[in-house]
N, C-alpha and C positions, 0 to 999 in steps of 0.2 A: 201071221204073227203080228200082233200089235205091240208097240213099245210105248209104255206109259211111265211118266215120272210123277212122284209126289214130293213136293218140297215144303216141309212143315216141321217146325221144332216140336210140335205137340204130338207125342206118340199115340195118344188116344185118338186123335183125328186120323192119323196115318193108319192105325189099325182098323178103324171103322171104314175108311175108304177101301182098304184091302179086302175086308169082308164083303163089302158091296160088290166090288169088282169080281171076286171069286164066285159069288153067287150068280151074278148076272151073266158073266162070260162063260162059266161052266155050263149053264143052262142052254147056251147057244152053241156049245162045242167049239168055242174060239180060244186059241192059245194066245198068251200074251207074256211079255216080260215087263216086270215092274222094277223101276229104280226108285229107291227111297233116299231122300236127301234132307238135310236139316238146315242148309244155308244156300244163299243165292249164288255164291262163288262156285260152289260145287255143281250147281245146276247149269250155270253158264259154261263151265268146262265140259260138262256132259254134252250140252247142245253143240259145242264147237266140234265134237267128235262126230263126223258124218255117219259113222257106222252105227251110232246109237239108234237112229231112225225114229226118234221120239215124235209122236203125232198128237199126244194128249198130255197136258200138264195140270195137276192139281196144285194150286198155289194159294197160300194164305194172303189174300188181298184185303183183309179186313180194315175197317176205318181206323183202328188203333195202330196199324202197322204201315207207316208211310213208306218204309223200305219195300214192302210188298207191292205197293202201287207203282213205285218207280221201277221195280224189277219187271212187273207185268208190262209196263209200257215199253221197256227195252226189248223184252222177248217178242212182243207184238211187232215192233219195228224191224227186228232182225229176222224173225222167223214167222212171217204172217200166215203160213200154212198150218201152224200148230194151234190146236184148240186149247184155250185156257179155261179152267174151271176154278172158281173161288171156293176154297176148302174151309173158309173161316168159320162156317156154321156146322161143319160136319161132326164135330165132337161135343157140341154144347147140349148135353142132355141126350136122352134117348126117346124123345117124344115122337109120335107117329108123323107129325107134320114135317119135322126136319128130315126124318128118314125118307119120307115120300119125295120131298124136294130134292134131296141128294140123288135118289134113284132116278127120278124123272130127268134130271140134268144129265146124269151119266148115260141114261138110255138114249137121249137125243144125240149126244156127241158120238156115242159108239155107233149109232145107226148111220150117221154121216160118214164115219171112218170106214165102216164095213161095206157100205154101198158105194164108196167112191169108185168111179170108173176111170179107165185110162185117159178118157177125154178130159175128165176133171183134173187129173194130174197134169195133163199138158196145159190146161188153162192157167195153171199157176205161173207159167212163164209168159202169159199173154202181154202184149205191149199195146198201149194206147198211142196212136200216131195222130198228131194234130198239125195241120199245115196252116201257117199264119204269116202273112206278108212275105211270101217267098221262101220261108224257112220251114224245115221239117223238124218237129219236136217229138221225141219218143219218150214215153214214160212206162215204167213197169207198173202194171195195174195193181198188183198186190202190195206195192210200196206206197200207194196213194192212200192217205188218211181221209181227206175230203177235198172237195173242189168248191170254190166260192166264186160267184160272179159279181162284178160291179160294173153295170152298164155293159159296155162292149169288151171289157177286160175280164178274163178268167184267171184266177189264181189257184194253181195246183199245189197242194200241200203234201209233201212226201217226207215222212220221217224227220220232221223239223226243218226241211228245206222248202222254199217257196219259189215257184216259177210263174211269172205273169205273162200271159200271151193274149193277143186279140183273137177272140173266138166266142161262140155262143154256147151257153151251158146246155141248151136243148140239143145241139148237135153232138156234144160230148156224151150226153146221156144216152143217145141212140147207139153210140159206138162202144161204150165202156162195158156193157153187158149187165147181167142180172144181179151181180153182187153189190150193187150200189142202190141206195134209196134216195129219192128226191123228197126231202122233208120240208123244203122251203123253196120258194121261187129262186133264191140265190144260193142254195146249198145242195150238194150231192155228196152223200156220205158212204164210205166203205163199210158195209155192215159187219165185216169181220173185226173192225176196230171199235165197235160199240161196247161200252162198259155198262151203261144204264140208258134206258129209254122210258121216258114218261110222257105225260100229255103235253108238256110245254117245251121240253128240251131233250137233246141227246148228249150224253157225256162219253167221250172217247177214253181209251186206256191212257192216253197222253194227258187226260184231264181237260182237254179242249171241250168247250160247251158250244153246241150247235142248236140254234132255235128251231122249233117246229111251228109252222104256221097253222092257224086254225083251218084254213082251206085244205091243207094237205094232210092233216092229222090222221084221219081214219085210214086213208089209202096208204100212208106211210107205215102205220102200225100193222095193217094187214100184210103188207109186203114183208116187213121185218119178222112177223110171226111165222109167215110161210117159210122164210129163210131158216128160222130156227126149227121148223118142222113141228110146231105146236099149234095151238088154237088160241084165239083171242076172245077175251070177255069184254065186249064193248061197253 
C-alpha cells in the first residue's frame, strides 16, 4: 500500500493526477491510498500524523505561487524521505507532451517507491561522523542540504543551520554515500534537495543556488540522471 497526497486548489489538476495514478497503479496491481487537500495547513497536519505514511506528494510549486515554493522547502526539510512532484502543469491543457511528462515523472517516482529495499529504509537514518581537532561531529545525512569547502574548512548546511569544521571535502565525499553529487570542487549537494539542475547551476528547494563547474558538469549531470532513474541528452 502506497500513501500519496495531492495538495492543489485546482480540481482539474487533482482529477487529472488521480486518473494518471489509477491508470498506472492498476496496471501494476498496486494498491494505494490518496489524500486530496487544497491547502498547505491541511497537508502539514496530515504529515504530522505518522500513521498517514505519506511517501509521495503532488504539490503546486509553480512560479506564480510563492507559498508553494516555501511549503515545498519546509516539507523537504522536515520530511526528506518524501518525494515531491510539481503538479503545476498537470492541468494546463490536454496536449500529449504534458501528459507524457506527468506520466514519466510519476513512473520514475513510483518505481523508486515500489523498489525500495529494507536496506534503503535503514539508510534514511544514516549518520555522517566527522572527527576534527579531537571532537566527534555527527550529522543526519538526510538533513544535510549541501556541504561547502573553503580551504581547510568545511561548512555543513542542515535545514538552515550551518556547522563549520576542519576537514577535507574529499574525505566527506567518500563517507557520505551515493546520494550526493560533487558538482564543483567546493560543493557537495544532496540530490534529494535539488529543485532544478541546468548546465551552470543547481537550485535547491530552499532556493539556494549552487554553481556547477565546467570540469564537473558532465559527470555531475550523469550522476544526477542516474539518481533519477532516467537518461541524459548530452
